[in-house]
N, C-alpha and C positions, 0 to 999 in steps of 0.2 A: 413568226407566228402573226397573225392578223390583228390590226387595231379592234378594241372593244368598243370603241364609240366613234363616229364618224367625225370627219375632220370639220371644223368650223367654216361654214359658208359665207362668203362676203354678202351683206345686204346691198343689192345694186338698186334697190328702190328706196334707198335713203335719201330724203330730201333735206338734209341737214349735216352740218359738219359732225364727225365722228366723236365719242367720248374715249378718255383714256382706256378703259376697259375694253372697250372694240378694238383698238389698236393692238393692245398687250394679247388680246385673245384671237389674234390672226383673224379679225371678221372685216376689216378694211383692204382697200387696194392701194397701189402708189398713187400719189405721193405722200399718203397720209397712212401708210402700213407700218409694221414693226420694223421694216428694214430701215425706211427713212427715218424712222423715230431713234432708231438705235445709232445711226448716222449723226443725227442732230444732237443727241446727248453725247456723244464721243467728241464731235469737232467743235460744236457751238456751246452748249450747255458746260461741257468739260466735267460732266459727272456721270458718265457711264458705270461707273460701279455701283451706283444705285440702282440701275435700271438691270444690271447682270445679277445683282442680288435678288432683285424681284423675280427675275426669271429663273434663277436657280431654285429658289424657293417654290415657285411654280412647278418645277420639274420633279423636286421632293415629294411634293403633295401627289402629282401625277405617278410617281413611282410607288408611294405607299397606296395610292388606290389599286393601282395595276396588281400589286402585291396581294392585297386583300381579296381582290376578285377572283385571283387565282385559288387562294385557299377556299373561298365561298364554291367555287366551282367544283374543287375536289371534295367538300363537304357535301354537296348536291349530289355529285355522282356517287358519293359513298366512301367510307373509309375502311382499311381491313381491320376485322374484328378486334386484333389486338390493338389497335389504336382509340378505338371508340371509347372505351371506359375512361381514359386518360384525357378525351377531347371534348365532353359533353357540353361543358361551360364555353369552350371556344366556339363549337358549332353552333350554338344557340346564338351567341354574339354574332357570328358570322352571317348566319340565316336571317337575322334580323335586321341586316344592314341594307337589303335591297340591292339593285343592281348598279348603283352609284355611276350611271352613265352621264351625268352633268359634266360638263368641261371643267378641268383642272385650274387653279391659279386665280380664281376671283378673289376680291378683298371681301372681307367678312361682311361689311356693310351691305354689299350687294348680293349676297346669298339669299335664297329662300329659306324658309323655315325646315322644309324637307332637307336641302342640301346642308345646313347647319347642323341639323340633326343627325343625319348620315356621318359627317365629318367628325362630330364630336364623339359618336359611337366609334368610328374607326380608330380616332386617337385613343380612345379608352381601351380598344381591344390591343393596340400595339404597346401603350403602357404595361398592360398587364403581362403581355408576351414577354417584353423586355425584363420584367420583374422577375418572371419565372425562367430567365436565363435564355430567351428567345425560343423556348421549345413549348408549344401548348399542344401538340399532338399532331400539327399539319405542317406538311412542307410542300411547296409545289414541285410537280414532276420535272424533270429534266432542267433544273436550276442552272444558269452559267455561273453562279457565284459572283465573285468580284468584277468579273469581265466586264459586267454591265457598266462599270464606271468609266469603260473606256469608249463605249458606243458614242456615235455621233449624236444620238438623242440626248445625252445626258451632258456631253461636254459642250457647252455654249460657245459660240464664236467670240474670240476675243477681238480688240480693235484691229490689229494687225492683219486679221484674217477677213475683215469686212471689205471686200473689194468689188463685189457684184450685188446686184440685187436678188440674186437667186439664193444668196445664202440662208436667209431666214424666210424663204418663202413656205418651206415644208411643215406639215404639221407634225409637231413632236410631243404633243400632250400624253402619249401612251408610249411608253418604252415598247421597242419590237422584241425584247426577249423576256423571258422569264426572270422575275425579280427575285433574289435571294434574301433572306432576314439581313444579312451581313451588308448587303449593298445601300439598306436604308439606313443602318448606322453610319456607314462611310459617307452618304451622301450629308447628313446632318453634320458629321463633323468636318467635312470639306466647307461647307457653308460657314461652320463657326471659325475655323483656322483662317479662311480666306478674307472673310468681310467684318468678323465681329470682334474678335481678340485684339486688345491693345497693341499696337505695332504689327498689325497683321498685314499681308502683301497689299491688300486692296481696302483697307480700313474705311469703313463708313462711319460717319458721326451720327449716333442715334442718342437719344436720352439715355443716360447712366442707369435708370432703373430697369429700361428695357433690356438693355444690354446684359447687365449683372443678373437678369433673371434667366435669359437664355444661355449663358455660360454657365450657371448653377444648375440649372435642368440637365444639361448633355453632360458635363463633367462630374457632377456630384450625384445627380438622382439617375443617371443612365438613360435618360429620356432621348428618343430620337423621333417622336410622333410629330405630325405637321403643326399641332397647336402650339408647339414650342415657338413656332416663329409667326405667329398669328399677330402678335402687336407691332413685331418689327415690321412685316409684310403691309399691315394696315398704313403704318406711320409713312413708309415708304412711298407707298400707292399716293397717299395725301400730298406728301411733299411734292412728288413729281406733277399730280394734277394742278396743285397751287401754283408751283415755282417755274416748270419747264414746259408743260403742256400747252398754255395758251400761246407762249411764243412759238413754239412748234407748228401750231395751226396757223398763226399769223405768217410764218415763214414759208410753210408749203402750200396753204389753202389760198394764200393772196398772194403768193409770189413764186417765183420758179428759180431764183438763183441761190448761190452760197456766198459767204463774205468775200472769199478772194475774188470771185467774179464781179462782185460789186465794187470792188476797190479797183479791178482792172477796168472797169467801165467808167469809173470816176476818172481816172488819169487819162483814158483814151478820149473822154468827152471833154476835159479841161484843156488838154492839148490840140484838140480839133476846133473847139472854140476860139483859142488862141489864135490859131491859124487862121481861122475865118475872119476873125476881126482884123488880124494883120493885113490878110491880103485885101479886104474889103477897103480899108484906108489908104493902103497902096495905090489900089485901082482908082479910088477917088480923086487922091491928089495927084494922080498922073492923067486925070481926065480922060479915063478910057471908057468907050461906048458901053451902052446898056447890055448889048449883046455879049460883051465879054463879062461882064460884071455878073450875068447869069451864073456862071460857074461857080459862083459862091455857095449855090445851093449845095455842092458835094461837101464842103467841111462843116456847113452849118446842120445839114442833116445828119451827119455821123455824129458831130458834138450833140446836139440836142437830142437825138435818139439815145446815145450813150448816158447823159446826164439824166433823162427821164427814166431809163431802166434803173440807174443806181436809186433815184429817188424813191421810185415805187417797188424796187426790189423785184421785179419781173422784166424779161426780155418778151416784147409782146409778140413776136415773129415765133420765138420758140414755143411759146404757150399756145398761139393759134395753131402751130404744127402738132402739137399735142405733147410737148416733151418737159420735163423738169429735171433740173441739175440736183444731185445727191452729193458728188464730190466734184471738185474743180475741173471742168471740161468732161465729165462724165454725166449721161443723161439717162432718163428712163422714160417709158411712155406713160402718161397721164390716163389711169385707168379708173379712178373713183369718177363716178358720173357727175355727182354734185359738184366735187372740185373742178372738174373741167368746165362745167358751166360758170361757175365762178371767175375762173382763171380766164376763159373767153372773154367776158364781161370787162374783166379789169384791163385786158389785153386791148381791146377796142378803144378803151378809154384813154389808155397811155398813148396809143397810136395818134388818136385824135389829138390829144394835147400837144405831142411832139410835131405833128403835122402843122398845126396852128402856129406855135411858136416859131418854126422854121421858115413857114410862108411870110410872116411878118418880119423876121430878120431880113429874108431875100428881097422881099418887096422894098423895105426902108433903105438898103444898101445900093439897090437898083437906081431907085428912082431920086434918090438924093442927088442935087447938082454937082457935077464934077469941078474941080478949081486946081487947074495945075500949079504947083508950087515952082 
């Protein structure tokens, strides 16, 4: 089945750094896209469970919208006479929802009034349907039942599978299969049991009032509509926006290296500088010629370049070539235009600094008078 809404398109004319919402809704390109953010949250922030929770809740919202769109389509096409008498109320609710083509997953504070109203009506419809035993007279034709839970669009990649930039580039805002009512219930329970119950497999820390309300709503009131998770979703979004996202932008928009590479450059730089100074003093105290001492340019160039790369968290040659590192020694093309410009400017600055420092050291040790001991 085809998607009901177009995939989000990156804004190539954005002359600024992206927002967290743009990253999460796949409107950005490497190295500030969702894949790079996922890797950053996993490897550097160590809080990928919060991102997975947000993505799963966004997918739950998408599933609910897909389900309701299917019901609305069946209402507009027409229902069998036998069903019409029992579904007048649900038909009226569905027809009043509109097309709901806005992208799923946005935090409540960024939604327009129209989106908020549609989402509230959708949640009200799902609550009423659940209260009536999941049967209000409509069911999408050709439902695949609980099999939807095993499709790629619903199962988010976990850290062990995040090995290439292609994993999170596809648009999964809309399930590709027809969604059954049981799938929505299973999706809500999966989120609850995975992230929210005390002692859950990947428990995230939220205010007790939020967690308690979700548990009571799902387990005691039988709710599975998206509004159940609104408070938690907004809390997690604001926490990521405040605590993790600024560091992500600094790491990926102003640099192109990951911590293991930075440590490697620090070690190489210190060793090269030690070798350079050792060789320089040996050549001076052996009273070697200036032509011989000019070879000091090699260790000093390597050492200064490596230390500057560590200090500024950027490899200037890699940046000018258009590459950014996402895991140790794994690279991806820089495709976000504004970030490419930022990294190019920063790379030129770092090259200038390293060249100047190298030149000063080489000139100093070449022209200092030799003295044989």
